[in-house]
C-alpha positions in Angstrom: 99.4 122.2 149.9 95.5 122.7 150.7 92.7 120.5 149.8 89.0 120.4 149.9 87.2 117.5 151.4 83.6 117.5 149.8 80.6 115.7 150.8 78.5 115.2 147.7 74.8 115.1 147.7 73.8 118.0 149.8 70.9 120.3 148.4 71.6 124.1 148.7 69.2 126.7 149.3 69.2 130.4 149.9 70.9 133.5 148.3 74.4 134.1 147.1 76.0 137.1 145.5 78.7 136.9 143.0 82.1 138.3 143.7 83.5 141.5 141.4 85.0 140.2 138.4 88.5 138.8 138.2 89.2 139.6 134.6 88.0 143.3 135.1 90.0 143.5 138.1 93.2 142.8 136.4 92.6 145.2 133.9 91.5 148.3 135.9 93.9 147.9 138.7 96.7 148.2 136.1 95.1 151.4 134.8 96.0 153.2 137.9 99.4 153.3 136.6 98.3 155.8 134.0 97.9 158.7 136.3 99.7 160.2 139.5 96.2 161.1 141.0 94.2 159.0 143.4 91.9 156.1 141.7 89.3 154.4 144.1 88.1 150.8 143.0 85.1 149.2 144.6 83.8 145.7 144.4 87.6 144.2 144.0 87.5 140.3 144.6 90.1 139.6 147.1 91.5 136.4 145.4 94.9 135.0 144.8 95.5 136.6 141.6 94.2 140.1 142.1 95.9 140.5 145.6 99.3 139.3 144.0 98.8 141.9 141.1 98.2 144.4 144.1 101.2 143.5 145.7 103.4 143.8 142.6 102.0 147.5 142.4 102.9 148.3 145.9 106.4 147.2 145.2 106.8 149.4 142.4 105.9 152.2 144.5 102.1 152.5 144.3 100.5 153.6 147.7 97.4 151.3 148.1 94.9 151.8 150.8 92.4 149.3 151.7 89.1 151.3 152.4 86.9 148.2 153.3 86.0 144.9 152.0 86.6 145.1 148.2 87.5 148.8 148.1 90.8 150.1 147.7 92.6 153.3 146.5 95.8 153.6 144.3 97.9 156.6 143.8 101.1 155.9 141.4 102.6 159.0 142.1 106.2 157.7 142.3 106.7 154.6 140.3 110.0 152.9 140.8 111.2 152.0 137.3 114.5 150.5 138.4 112.5 147.9 140.3 111.1 146.4 137.0 114.6 145.1 136.1 115.4 143.4 139.4 115.1 139.5 139.9 112.3 140.2 142.6 110.2 141.9 140.0 110.7 139.0 137.4 109.8 136.4 140.1 106.9 138.2 141.1 105.2 139.2 137.7 105.9 135.8 136.0 103.7 134.2 138.6 100.9 136.3 137.2 99.5 136.4 133.6 97.5 139.6 134.2 100.6 141.3 135.2 101.2 141.6 131.3 98.8 144.5 131.3 101.2 146.9 133.3 103.3 147.1 130.0 100.8 149.4 128.2 100.3 151.9 131.1 104.2 152.2 131.7 105.0 152.7 128.1 102.2 155.2 127.7 103.2 157.3 130.5 107.1 156.6 131.0 108.1 155.7 127.5 109.2 152.3 128.6 108.3 149.0 130.3 109.7 145.6 131.1 108.0 142.2 131.5 109.0 139.0 132.1 107.2 136.1 130.4 103.8 135.8 132.5 102.5 132.8 134.2 98.9 131.9 134.8 96.7 128.8 133.8 98.5 126.0 131.8 95.7 125.7 129.3 97.5 125.7 126.2 99.4 128.3 123.9 98.6 131.9 125.1 100.7 134.0 122.8 101.5 137.7 123.5 102.3 138.9 120.0 99.0 140.7 119.5 100.0 142.8 122.7 103.7 143.7 121.3 102.6 144.1 117.5 100.2 146.6 118.9 102.9 148.5 120.7 105.1 148.4 117.6 102.2 149.8 115.3 102.3 152.7 118.0 105.9 153.4 117.3 107.4 151.2 120.3 110.6 149.4 119.8 110.4 145.7 121.0 113.1 143.5 122.3 112.9 140.0 123.8 115.7 138.7 125.7 115.4 134.7 125.0 117.9 133.8 127.8 116.0 135.7 130.6 112.8 135.4 128.8 112.2 139.1 129.4 110.4 141.7 127.1 111.5 145.3 126.8 109.4 148.0 124.9 110.5 151.6 124.3 108.7 154.2 123.0 110.5 156.4 120.1 112.1 159.7 119.8 113.8 161.8 122.6 110.2 162.6 124.1 109.6 159.0 124.7 105.9 159.4 123.3 103.9 156.9 121.4 102.0 157.9 118.2 98.5 157.1 117.1 98.0 154.5 114.2 95.4 152.1 112.3 95.6 148.6 113.3 93.7 145.5 112.7 94.2 143.0 115.4 95.1 139.5 114.3 93.0 138.2 117.2 90.3 139.8 119.3 92.4 139.3 122.4 90.8 140.6 125.4 94.0 141.2 127.5 95.7 142.6 124.0 93.0 145.1 123.4 93.0 146.5 126.9 96.9 146.7 126.9 96.8 148.5 123.5 94.2 150.9 124.7 96.0 151.8 127.9 98.9 152.7 125.8 96.9 154.5 123.1 95.1 156.9 125.5 98.3 159.0 126.2 99.5 158.5 122.8 99.9 161.6 120.2 97.2 161.6 117.7 94.4 159.1 116.8 94.3 155.5 117.3 91.9 153.1 115.5 91.9 149.3 116.9 89.8 147.0 114.6 88.8 143.6 115.6 89.2 144.8 119.1 87.6 142.6 122.0 84.5 144.3 123.4 83.7 142.1 126.4 81.7 144.0 129.2 84.9 144.2 131.2 86.8 145.7 128.5 83.8 148.3 128.2 84.2 149.0 132.0 87.8 149.7 131.4 87.2 152.3 128.4 84.4 154.0 130.5 86.7 154.2 133.4 89.4 155.7 131.3 86.9 158.3 129.8 86.0 159.2 133.3 89.9 159.6 133.8 90.2 162.1 130.9 90.5 159.8 128.0 88.9 160.4 124.7 87.5 156.9 123.3 84.7 156.4 121.0 83.1 153.1 119.7 82.8 151.4 123.2 81.1 148.1 123.3 81.9 147.7 119.6 84.9 146.0 117.9 86.3 149.3 116.5 87.6 151.7 118.9 88.8 155.1 118.1 91.2 156.9 120.5 92.2 160.5 120.5 95.5 160.8 122.5 95.5 163.1 125.4 98.5 164.7 127.4 97.3 163.2 130.8 94.9 161.5 133.0 93.5 162.2 136.4 91.8 160.1 139.1 88.4 158.6 139.3 86.2 156.1 141.2 85.2 153.0 139.6 82.9 150.0 140.7 83.4 146.8 139.1 80.9 144.4 137.6 79.7 141.1 139.4 81.7 138.0 137.8 79.9 136.5 135.1 81.9 133.3 135.4 80.9 133.0 139.1 77.1 133.6 138.0 77.2 130.9 135.5 79.0 128.7 137.9 76.3 129.0 140.5 73.5 128.5 137.8 75.2 125.2 136.9 75.9 124.2 140.6 72.0 124.5 141.4 71.0 122.2 138.5 73.7 119.6 139.4 72.7 119.6 143.0 68.8 119.8 142.6 68.9 122.9 144.4 66.8 126.1 144.8 68.9 129.3 145.2 68.6 132.9 144.3 71.7 134.7 142.6 71.6 138.4 143.5 72.8 141.3 141.8 74.3 139.8 138.6 74.1 142.7 136.3 71.8 140.5 134.2 72.3 142.8 130.9 76.1 142.1 131.0 75.8 138.4 130.9 75.2 138.2 127.0 74.4 134.8 125.8 75.1 132.8 129.2 71.6 132.4 130.5 70.2 131.3 126.8 72.9 128.5 127.0 71.8 127.1 130.1 68.4 127.4 128.8 69.4 125.2 126.1 70.6 122.8 128.6 67.2 122.4 129.8 67.9 124.4 133.2 65.2 126.6 134.3 65.6 129.8 135.8 63.6 133.2 136.1 65.2 136.8 136.1 63.8 138.8 138.9 64.9 142.2 138.5 68.5 142.0 138.6 68.6 138.7 140.3 68.5 135.0 138.6 66.0 132.6 140.8 66.7 128.9 140.0 64.1 126.5 141.2 64.6 122.9 142.2 64.5 120.5 139.2 65.1 116.9 139.2 65.8 116.7 135.5 66.9 119.1 132.8 67.0 117.9 129.0 69.8 119.2 126.4 67.9 120.8 123.3 68.7 119.2 120.0 69.3 121.5 116.7 66.4 122.2 114.5 67.3 119.1 112.3 67.5 116.9 115.4 71.4 116.8 115.3 73.5 116.9 118.7 73.5 120.3 120.2 76.9 121.8 120.1 78.3 124.3 122.8 81.5 126.2 121.7 83.2 129.1 122.9 83.6 132.6 120.8 84.9 136.2 121.2 82.1 138.3 122.6 79.0 138.3 122.5 80.0 134.7 121.9 80.0 132.2 124.9 83.2 133.0 127.1 85.5 129.8 127.1 85.8 130.1 130.9 82.4 128.5 131.3 82.9 125.8 129.0 84.4 123.5 132.0 81.1 124.0 133.9 78.8 123.4 130.9 80.8 120.1 130.4 80.3 119.0 134.0 76.6 120.1 134.0 75.9 118.0 130.9 76.9 114.8 132.5 73.7 114.7 134.7 71.4 115.9 131.9 68.9 114.0 129.5 70.8 113.8 126.3 74.0 114.5 124.7 76.1 117.4 123.7 79.4 118.1 122.1 81.7 120.6 123.8 84.0 122.3 121.5 86.6 124.5 123.2 88.1 126.3 120.3 90.4 129.0 121.9 92.7 126.7 124.4 94.0 123.0 123.4 94.4 121.9 127.0 91.7 122.9 128.9 89.3 119.9 128.3 92.1 117.5 129.8 90.5 117.5 133.1 87.8 115.1 131.9 89.9 112.2 132.7 88.9 112.9 136.4 85.2 113.1 135.5 85.3 109.7 133.8 86.9 108.4 136.9 83.8 109.6 138.8 81.6 107.8 136.4 80.7 110.4 133.7 80.3 109.2 130.1 82.7 111.5 128.1 84.7 110.8 125.0 87.6 113.2 124.3 87.5 113.4 120.8 90.6 115.6 120.5 92.2 118.6 122.3 89.4 121.0 121.7 86.2 118.7 121.6 84.5 116.4 123.8 81.3 114.4 123.5 79.1 113.9 126.9 76.5 111.3 127.2 74.2 112.7 130.1 73.2 110.3 132.8 69.8 112.1 133.6 70.6 111.7 137.2 69.9 108.0 136.9 73.5 107.3 137.8 75.3 109.6 140.2 79.0 110.2 139.9 81.0 108.7 142.7 83.4 110.5 145.0 87.1 110.3 144.2 90.4 112.0 144.8 91.7 114.6 142.0 93.8 117.5 141.5 92.7 120.8 140.3 94.7 121.8 136.9 93.4 125.5 136.5 91.0 127.8 138.0 87.9 127.0 136.0 88.4 123.2 135.8 88.8 123.5 139.4 85.3 125.0 140.2 83.9 122.5 137.8 85.4 119.6 139.6 84.1 121.3 142.7 80.5 121.4 141.3 81.1 117.5 140.1 82.2 116.8 143.7 79.2 118.3 145.3 76.8 116.2 143.1 78.6 113.1 143.7 77.9 110.1 146.1 80.3 110.0 148.8 83.1 112.1 149.6 85.7 113.5 147.2 89.2 115.2 147.9 90.2 118.0 145.6 94.0 118.7 145.8 95.8 122.0 144.6 93.0 124.3 145.7 95.0 127.2 145.4 94.1 127.1 141.5 90.4 127.7 142.7 91.3 130.4 145.2 93.1 132.2 142.4 89.7 133.0 141.2 87.2 132.4 143.8 87.1 134.1 146.8 86.0 132.3 150.0 83.9 129.9 147.9 84.2 127.1 150.5 82.5 129.4 153.1 80.0 130.9 150.8 78.7 127.5 149.5 78.6 126.1 153.0 76.2 129.0 153.9 73.9 127.6 151.5 74.2 124.0 152.7 77.2 122.6 151.3 79.6 120.4 153.3 83.3 121.4 151.9 86.0 121.2 154.5 89.3 123.0 153.7 92.4 121.0 154.9 95.5 123.1 155.1 
């Protein structure tokens, strides 16, 4: 198993460009199953999770061509539905949570779909009810084999076609909304999805589907209206930069006293992320579509108007993405002041704080959802240690901690980091970091 050996205390300088957005990639790559025509997608991050999904589509019969770094064409002309019931498919799909989003396109185009219980990060309960209740609202029949942990959904009637419906989602699930939208675009009649997720990546998916011939209104709102069409065609799509990488680089610059420029961030799609870092006392400038972070020795956390401790909590878009709370928590360990980190969506995502405590951080884990951080104001540096990455986002947060720490740190199980960050060690070493990959 590969590890990172990190020498802390190195100041970074230079420019870095974020990769394409992982969460968008998983959605739009699944959408190629909706048409027999060629779909070309640019700025795809060549990370472990995304490459596993592309490999899964190839095994299903999708013709995939790599056109260049991050650019691929897909043609799902002849999909092998029999493969979906094999043990090979079950093993491949169960390793990747994003694979659940092939269900909506297959159900819409072929009238049936199969899916094993998907894998992914172990960050608490991540139920799939929203996906399958949405399919049932469109008329699909649902079955779950508890012994094989295998889901089957089938469209009704002899024509195997879904039918539009009004639905109010019980949660604004991003992957759930994406799956239901992809199922509804080929359904007969009108579908209204209320309490829909409206993240920029979901907006990107909807706009891509519109270019393919779908009829979707309400994009960027939490109410989507879809008029079903008979078929979709090919298109060309360019993905957004990854907002999680952008936020990670902002926090990394502050923790390591570094001066860096983050290029081509699509600033208008970052939402509340820049403002939340500003509330942590981190200075930055928007320069066109770049973010410049000057070197600063100290950053002070704001308090609320009444003087009470700052709380940073995740929320559905346009609130703060939960994927960045691990980074905010690490950054707070060297801030001046205190902050309460409230992870509302997942109950196991804060369990990596024991590793930061071992490094000398002052953190009180209040319960599975909340942690209070008392910042050192850089007066006491974190110390290097050996730790294991539990999930993608905690993994990069631990990498940031190690880069700011005194001495050497070893991070084990870096496959978790590679799942979400492309060549992260090479790109950061180009800025002056000292990260050694040991296979």
